[in-house]
C-alpha positions in Angstrom: 10.6 7.1 -16.6 8.0 7.9 -14.0 9.8 8.9 -10.7 8.4 10.0 -7.4 10.0 13.4 -7.6 8.4 16.3 -5.6 6.0 18.8 -7.1 6.8 22.4 -7.3 4.7 24.8 -5.2 1.1 24.0 -5.6 -1.7 25.6 -3.7 -4.1 23.1 -2.1 -7.0 25.0 -3.6 -5.7 24.2 -7.1 -4.9 20.7 -6.1 -8.5 20.1 -4.8 -9.9 21.7 -7.9 -7.9 19.3 -10.1 -9.0 16.4 -8.0 -12.6 17.4 -8.4 -12.7 18.1 -12.1 -14.4 15.4 -14.0 -15.1 13.4 -10.9 -17.1 10.9 -12.8 -18.1 9.1 -9.6 -18.9 5.6 -10.7 -22.6 5.1 -11.3 -23.8 7.9 -9.2 -27.6 7.8 -9.3 -29.9 10.7 -10.3 -30.9 13.0 -7.4 -33.9 11.6 -5.7 -35.8 11.9 -2.5 -33.6 9.4 -0.7 -30.6 11.7 -0.8 -29.8 13.2 2.5 -27.4 16.2 2.3 -25.6 16.6 5.5 -25.8 12.9 6.4 -23.0 11.4 8.5 -20.7 8.8 7.0 -20.1 5.5 8.9 -16.6 4.1 8.2 -16.4 0.4 9.0 -13.7 -2.3 9.6 -14.0 -6.0 10.3 -11.5 -6.1 13.2 -13.6 -6.8 16.2 -14.4 -4.6 19.2 -12.6 -1.3 19.8 -11.2 -2.2 23.1 -8.5 0.3 24.1 -8.8 4.1 23.7 -5.8 5.8 22.3 -5.6 8.7 19.9 -1.8 8.7 19.4 -1.0 8.7 15.7 2.4 7.2 16.2 1.3 4.0 18.0 0.5 1.3 15.5 -1.9 -0.4 18.0 -3.7 2.7 19.1 -7.4 2.8 18.2 -6.7 5.9 16.1 -4.2 4.0 14.0 -6.0 0.7 13.9 -9.3 2.1 12.8 -7.8 5.0 10.8 -9.3 8.1 12.4 -5.9 9.5 13.2 -5.5 10.4 9.6 -8.4 12.9 9.7 -7.2 14.5 12.9 -3.4 14.7 12.3 -2.2 15.7 8.8 1.1 15.2 7.0 3.3 17.6 5.0 2.2 16.1 1.7 0.1 13.3 0.3 1.8 10.7 -2.0 -0.8 9.0 -4.2 0.0 5.3 -4.2 -2.2 4.7 -7.3 -3.2 6.7 -10.4 -0.6 9.3 -11.2 1.7 8.4 -8.3 2.3 12.2 -7.7 2.7 14.2 -4.6 0.3 16.8 -3.4 1.6 19.4 -0.9 -0.8 19.5 2.2 0.4 21.1 5.4 3.3 22.3 3.4 2.7 24.8 0.6 5.6 23.3 -1.3 7.9 20.3 -0.9 11.2 19.9 -2.7 13.9 17.3 -2.5 17.6 17.9 -3.2 19.3 15.9 -6.0 20.2 12.9 -3.8 17.1 12.9 -1.7 18.9 13.5 1.6 17.3 16.9 2.2 13.7 17.9 2.0 12.8 21.6 1.9 9.2 22.6 2.8 7.4 25.9 3.2 4.6 25.6 5.9 1.1 26.5 4.8 -0.1 29.8 6.1 -3.5 30.4 7.6 -3.7 27.1 9.3 -4.7 26.7 13.0 -4.7 23.7 15.3 -8.2 22.6 16.3 -7.7 24.3 19.7 -7.3 27.7 17.9 -3.5 28.0 18.2 -1.7 29.0 15.0 0.2 26.3 13.1 3.8 27.4 12.3 7.0 25.9 11.0 8.1 25.3 14.6 5.5 22.5 14.8 7.2 20.8 11.8 10.7 21.1 13.3 9.5 20.0 16.7 7.7 16.9 15.2 10.8 15.7 13.5 13.2 16.7 16.3 11.4 14.2 18.5 13.2 11.5 16.6 16.5 13.4 17.0 16.3 13.6 20.8 14.8 10.1 21.3 11.4 11.2 22.4 9.9 9.3 19.6 11.3 5.9 18.4 12.2 6.0 14.7 10.1 3.0 13.8 9.9 4.1 10.1 13.7 4.2 9.8 13.8 7.9 8.7 17.3 8.5 9.9 16.5 12.2 10.5 19.5 14.3 11.3 18.1 17.8 12.0 16.5 20.9 10.5 17.7 24.3 9.3 15.4 27.3 8.8 15.9 30.0 6.2 13.0 32.5 6.3 9.8 30.5 5.7 11.7 27.5 4.3 12.6 24.6 6.5 15.1 22.0 5.3 15.0 18.5 6.9 18.2 16.5 6.6 18.4 12.7 6.6 21.4 10.3 7.0 20.8 8.6 3.6 18.7 9.0 0.5 14.9 8.9 0.9 14.1 8.4 -2.8 12.6 5.0 -2.1 11.0 6.2 1.2 9.6 9.6 0.3 6.1 8.7 1.4 7.3 7.6 4.9 8.8 11.1 5.4 6.0 13.1 3.8 3.3 11.1 5.6 4.7 11.7 9.1 1.9 13.1 11.2 2.6 16.7 12.3 1.8 17.4 15.9 1.4 20.6 17.9 4.5 21.7 19.7 2.6 23.7 22.4 0.9 20.5 23.6 3.4 17.7 22.8 6.3 19.3 24.6 4.3 18.7 27.8 3.8 15.0 27.1 6.2 13.0 29.1 6.5 10.0 26.8 4.9 10.4 23.3 5.9 6.8 22.6 3.2 5.5 25.0 0.8 8.4 25.9 -2.7 7.5 24.6 -3.7 11.3 24.4 -6.9 10.5 26.2 -6.7 13.6 28.5 -9.0 16.4 27.5 -7.5 18.7 24.9 -4.7 16.4 23.7 -6.2 15.0 20.5 -5.5 18.2 18.7 -4.6 18.3 15.0 -5.0 20.5 11.9 -7.2 18.0 10.2 -10.7 18.2 8.8 -12.3 16.5 11.8 -12.0 16.6 15.5 -12.7 13.9 18.1 -16.3 14.2 19.4 -16.9 11.0 21.4 -15.3 7.6 21.9 -16.7 4.3 23.1 -16.1 0.6 22.5 -19.1 0.6 20.1 -18.0 3.5 17.9 -15.9 6.6 17.6 -17.5 9.9 16.4 -15.7 12.8 14.8 -17.2 16.1 13.9 -16.2 18.5 11.1 -13.6 21.0 12.1 -15.4 24.4 11.7 -12.1 26.2 11.2 -10.5 23.8 8.8 -8.0 25.5 6.6 -9.2 23.5 3.6 -12.7 25.0 3.6 -16.1 24.0 4.6 -16.8 20.2 4.7 -19.9 18.6 3.3 -19.9 15.6 5.7 -20.7 16.9 9.2 -19.8 13.7 11.1 -17.8 10.5 10.7 -18.7 7.4 12.7 -16.0 4.7 13.0 -17.4 1.3 13.7 -15.8 -2.1 13.8 -17.6 -5.4 13.1 -16.7 -8.9 14.1 -15.8 -10.2 10.6 -16.2 -9.6 6.9 -19.6 -11.2 6.9 -21.0 -8.8 9.5 -19.3 -5.9 7.7 -20.9 -6.9 4.4 -24.3 -7.1 6.0 -23.8 -3.6 7.4 -22.7 -2.2 4.0 -25.7 -3.8 2.2 -28.2 -2.5 4.8 -26.8 1.0 4.7 -25.7 0.8 8.4 -22.2 1.4 7.1 -21.2 3.6 4.2 -17.5 3.2 3.6 -15.0 0.3 4.2 -11.8 -1.3 3.1 -12.2 -5.1 2.9 -11.9 -8.0 0.5 -15.4 -9.3 0.2 -15.9 -12.7 -1.4 -18.5 -12.8 -4.2 -18.8 -9.0 -4.0 -20.9 -8.7 -7.0 -23.7 -10.8 -5.6 -23.2 -10.0 -1.9 -22.8 -6.2 -2.1 -22.9 -4.5 -5.5 -26.1 -6.1 -6.7 -28.0 -5.0 -3.6 -28.1 -1.3 -4.5 -27.1 0.6 -7.6 -25.5 3.2 -5.3 -23.1 0.6 -3.9 -19.6 0.8 -5.5 -16.3 -1.0 -5.2 -13.0 0.7 -6.4 -9.9 -1.4 -6.9 -6.8 0.9 -7.1 -3.7 -1.0 -8.3 -0.4 0.0 -6.6 3.2 -0.7 -7.3 3.1 -3.8 -5.0 2.0 -7.2 -6.1 0.9 -10.5 -4.7 3.9 -12.6 -5.5 5.0 -16.3 -5.5 8.2 -16.5 -3.6 10.3 -19.7 -4.1 13.0 -21.0 -1.8 16.0 -20.7 -4.2 18.3 -22.6 -1.8 16.6 -26.0 -2.2 15.1 -28.3 -4.9 13.2 -27.8 -7.1 13.7 -24.0 -7.1 17.5 -23.9 -7.1 17.2 -24.5 -10.9 16.4 -21.3 -12.9 14.9 -23.5 -15.7 12.2 -24.8 -13.5 11.4 -21.3 -12.2 11.3 -20.0 -15.8 8.9 -22.8 -16.8 6.6 -21.9 -14.0 6.6 -18.3 -15.1 5.3 -19.5 -18.6 2.6 -21.7 -17.0 1.0 -19.9 -14.1 -2.2 -18.0 -15.3 -2.1 -14.5 -13.8 -5.5 -13.7 -15.3 -7.0 -16.6 -13.4 -5.4 -15.2 -10.2 -7.2 -11.9 -10.9 -10.5 -13.3 -12.1 -10.9 -16.3 -9.7 -8.7 -15.8 -6.6 -9.1 -12.1 -6.4 -12.6 -11.9 -8.0 -11.5 -9.0 -10.2 -9.9 -7.1 -7.3 -6.5 -6.8 -9.0 -4.9 -6.7 -12.4 -2.4 -9.3 -13.8 1.3 -8.7 -13.9 2.6 -10.2 -17.1 5.7 -8.2 -18.0 8.9 -10.3 -17.7 10.5 -7.6 -15.5 7.8 -8.2 -12.9 6.7 -4.5 -13.0 3.0 -3.8 -13.1 1.2 -1.3 -15.3 1.5 1.3 -12.6 5.3 1.3 -13.2 5.3 0.6 -16.9 7.2 3.9 -17.5 10.2 2.5 -15.6 10.4 -0.6 -17.8 13.6 -0.2 -20.0 13.0 -0.2 -23.8 14.3 -3.8 -24.4 11.6 -5.2 -22.1 8.7 -3.0 -23.1 6.1 -5.4 -24.3 8.1 -8.5 -23.4 5.4 -10.3 -21.5 4.9 -13.8 -20.2 1.8 -15.7 -21.3 0.3 -19.1 -20.5 2.5 -21.1 -23.0 2.8 -24.7 -21.9 4.7 -25.7 -25.1 7.4 -23.2 -24.3 7.5 -24.2 -20.7 8.0 -27.9 -21.7 10.7 -26.9 -24.2 12.6 -25.0 -21.5 12.4 -28.1 -19.2 13.4 -30.5 -21.9 16.4 -28.5 -22.8 17.4 -28.4 -19.2 17.3 -32.3 -18.9 13.8 -32.8 -17.5 11.7 -35.8 -18.7 8.2 -37.1 -18.1 7.2 -40.6 -16.8 3.4 -41.3 -16.9 2.8 -37.5 -17.2 4.9 -36.8 -14.1 7.8 -34.4 -14.4 11.1 -35.9 -13.6 14.2 -33.7 -12.8 17.7 -34.3 -14.2 18.5 -36.3 -11.1 15.7 -38.8 -11.8 13.4 -37.5 -9.1 9.8 -36.5 -9.5 9.3 -32.7 -9.2 7.1 -31.9 -6.2 6.8 -29.0 -3.8 4.4 -27.4 -1.3 3.0 -23.9 -1.5 2.1 -22.3 1.9 -0.4 -19.6 2.8 -2.1 -19.1 6.2 -5.5 -20.7 6.6 -8.4 -18.2 6.1 -6.6 -16.0 3.6 -9.4 -16.9 1.1 -8.1 -15.2 -2.0 -4.6 -16.7 -1.7 -5.9 -20.0 -0.5 -7.9 -20.1 -3.8 -4.7 -19.2 -5.7 -2.9 -22.1 -4.1 -5.5 -24.5 -5.5 -5.3 -22.8 -8.9 -1.5 -23.1 -9.1 -1.6 -26.7 -8.0 -4.1 -27.6 -10.7 -2.3 -25.6 -13.4 1.1 -27.1 -12.8 -0.3 -30.7 -12.4 -2.2 -30.5 -15.7 0.4 -28.6 -17.7 3.7 -29.9 -16.5 3.0 -32.9 -14.3 4.3 -31.2 -11.1 2.8 -32.4 -7.8 1.9 -29.4 -5.7 0.8 -29.8 -2.0 -1.4 -27.1 -0.6 -0.2 -26.1 2.9 -2.4 -23.8 5.1 -0.8 -23.4 8.5 -1.8 -20.9 11.1 -0.2 -17.5 10.9 2.5 -18.3 13.5 3.8 -21.4 11.6 3.7 -19.6 8.3 5.5 -16.6 9.7 8.3 -18.7 11.2 8.8 -20.7 8.0 9.0 -17.6 5.8 11.6 -16.0 8.1 13.7 -19.1 8.7 13.6 -20.3 5.0 12.0 -23.6 5.8 9.3 -23.3 3.2 9.3 -24.4 -0.4 7.0 -21.7 -1.9 4.8 -19.0 -0.4 2.5 -16.2 -1.7 3.4 -12.9 -0.1 3.2 -9.2 -0.7 6.0 -6.8 -1.7 7.3 -3.6 0.0 5.6 -0.8 -2.0 8.0 2.0 -2.4 6.0 3.6 -5.3 8.7 2.7 -7.8 10.5 -0.4 -9.1 12.8 -0.6 -6.2 10.1 -2.1 -4.1 9.8 -5.3 -6.2 13.6 -5.7 -6.6 14.6 -5.1 -3.0 11.8 -7.4 -1.9 12.9 -10.3 -4.1 16.7 -9.9 -4.5 18.1 -7.8 -1.7 20.3 -9.6 1.0 19.9 -6.7 3.4 16.6 -8.2 4.4 18.3 -11.3 5.8 19.5 -10.5 9.4 20.8 -13.3 11.6 19.5 -15.8 9.1 15.9 -14.5 9.4 14.2 -12.9 6.4 11.8 -10.0 6.4 11.7 -10.0 2.5 13.8 -11.7 -0.1 12.5 -15.0 1.3 14.1 -17.0 -1.4 17.5 -15.7 -0.3 18.7 -14.5 -3.7 22.1 -13.0 -3.7 24.2 -11.5 -6.5 26.9 -8.9 -6.0 26.1 -6.9 -9.1 22.4 -6.9 -8.2 23.2 -5.8 -4.6 25.4 -2.9 -6.0 22.6 -1.9 -8.3 20.0 -1.9 -5.5 22.3 0.4 -3.4 22.8 2.7 -6.4 19.1 2.9 -7.1 18.4 3.8 -3.5 21.1 6.5 -3.2 21.6 7.9 -6.7 21.7 11.6 -7.1 20.7 11.6 -10.8 17.9 10.0 -12.8 20.5 8.7 -15.2 22.3 6.7 -12.5 19.0 5.4 -11.2 18.0 4.3 -14.7 21.3 2.5 -15.2 20.8 0.7 -11.9 17.3 -0.2 -12.8 18.5 -1.8 -16.1 20.8 -4.1 -14.1 17.9 -5.1 -11.8 15.4 -5.7 -14.6 17.9 -7.9 -16.6 18.7 -9.9 -13.5 15.0 -10.4 -12.7 14.2 -11.5 -16.2 17.2 -13.9 -16.4 17.1 -15.3 -12.9 13.3 -15.4 -12.2 13.8 -15.0 -8.4 10.1 -14.7 -7.8 6.9 -14.6 -9.9 4.5 -11.5 -9.4 0.9 -12.6 -10.0 -1.2 -9.5 -9.8 -1.2 -6.0 -8.4 -1.8 -5.8 -4.7 -4.4 -3.1 -4.7 -6.1 -0.7 -2.3 -9.7 -1.6 -2.0 -12.7 0.6 -1.1 -16.4 0.0 -0.8 -18.7 3.1 -0.6 -22.1 4.3 -1.5 -23.2 7.3 -3.5 -26.6 7.8 -1.9 -25.7 11.0 -0.2 -22.4 12.2 -1.6 -20.6 12.4 -4.9 -17.0 13.2 -5.8 -15.6 9.8 -4.8 -12.4 8.7 -6.6 -12.9 6.4 -9.6 -10.9 4.6 -12.2 -11.2 7.7 -14.4 -10.3 10.1 -11.7 -7.8 8.3 -9.4 -6.9 11.3 -7.3 -6.7 9.0 -4.3 -7.7 5.4 -3.5 -11.1 4.7 -1.9 -9.5 3.0 1.1 -10.5 5.0 4.1 -7.5 3.8 6.1 -5.0 5.6 3.8 -3.7 9.2 4.2 -5.5 10.2 1.1 -8.8 10.0 3.0 -8.5 13.7 3.7 -8.5 14.4 -0.1 -11.6 12.3 -0.5 -13.5 14.1 2.3 -12.7 17.6 1.1 -13.8 16.5 -2.4 -17.2 15.1 -1.4 -20.3 17.1 -2.2 -24.0 16.4 -1.4 -26.1 14.7 -4.0 -28.8 17.3 -4.7 
C-alpha cells in the first residue's frame, strides 16, 4: 500500500539529478534561432489587478501568496509531490523522518545555506519558525497543533499534539523564515514585509521590483541549489481567462495555471512549443448528495446513479481531457490504486443502465411513461447545484441531467446560483446535489473524511461531508486511520472505510481533480511531463522550486 512515509536522508543534488533524468519534456522542438538562453519567464494568473503589496508567506490574501511568488522566496523543509510518485523530497532539511505514530518529525537542517541577505541559515531558524505558533505570534490556521521542539546535535525534533499522517504536507510545506529578521517583526500575522530588507528567504529568487502591473524577481546568485538558468521571473495578472489565453498564445506570458476552454484550438494549436500538463492528484471532482432527504436517502437510488453517470464523458466533455475518470467502486483514483484492498481491486463501475434499472426495480421503483416513480408513488426529481460561471462543472450538470433523464427517467433541474447562495446551501444542507472537490491529504483518508466524517459538521454547518453521512463504525475507522501507529492498523481501518463507501455510496467521485499547467518550451527544457512527473506544472504549487532548478536552456 502506498503511504506518504518520509524518505531517508537524500541529498538535494541526488534528488535533482533524479528529477532531471529522462526529462522527456513533451514535444520540445529542435534547437533553432528563436531560442533565447537566459530569457526571463513570465508567470501569469487570471485574477485581476495586483492591488495590495504584501510579501508575507503566511497571509493567504497577500500578493505573494495570491500570485505564488512567495514559494520561490521562502522555502519549506521538504516537498511532497501531490502527483506522480507522491513521495517526499527533503529540501531545506537534509533529511526528514516521522516517528511511528506521526506525532514527531525529526529533521536535520541543510548545511551551506544562506539567507538572501547573506546570513547563515541554521536550525534555530526552523525552531523559531514553528515556535511562533507556540507563543501565539502566528495563528495556527493550518491546524498543526505544534507543541515544541527538542534539539539533539544537528537533529531537531518537532512535536505535535496529534498524528500528522494525513497532514504531512501541511507540516513539511510550512515556509521557514529568518529568525534574525522575524523576531523584530511586531505582528507577523499582519506585517506585509514591505520595508526594505524584510522579504528575505533561502529560495532561488529574490524580490527585485513590485508594481500593480507586475512583480519581478531575480535569480539568487548565492542560491544553495546551484546556478539557475532562468535569470528573472515576472509575475503578471490578467483580467480573466480569455486575456490570459491571449497572452499565452502571443508569447507575452510563458507559464500559467488555468482551466482554458477549448484548449487544443485556443492554445496548443497556436504553437508546437505550447504545452499543457494535467497532473492527477488524490482529490476528485465529486457529486455530493443530500443523504437526509429524498431521493438520496435511499441507497438503491444512489447506487443506480453510480452505475449510470458517465465518468468518461465528465473527463472528455466537461473537463476537455483535463482529468482522468474515477471508476473504482471504492472511489479511489489511479493515484491511490495501491491503497485499494484486494477484494476491490478491479471492481469498477461502468455505464450499465440495465444493471441500474434492475437495482431500482428490486428496490420497488417503477416507471410511468418513462418517468421513474419511487416506492411512495412519487416521480423522482432533484436539482444539482454549481455556481454560475464554473464552466466545466456547469457542463457536467447538463451532462448528468441528460444522462439520468434518458437512462432512468429522472428529472434533473440544473441550478446555477451565485457563489454566496451555493456556499450557504452546501454548508446548511439545503441543497439536493452539488459537485464539489475533496480535501486532498495525499492518501485515501481525504476521500473518506470528505464524504463520511461527522467532524466536518459544526453547529449544523458543513465544511465537508455535505451529505451528512454518519456511522459509528466508519467514524471510528476514520479516527484510527488518522492516528494509527502502524501500517497494519491503518490498512485495517481503510478496509472498513472502503467497504462502507462501496455499500453505502455516500458520494460519487467523477474524475481526478488535477493540477494544471500551461507552459512553452521555446527557451527552456526540463519541464515535468507525464513520463517524468517529478512535480506538477502548476506554478502556484510548492514544487515550482523543483521545476526552476531543473530547467535548462534550449541550445
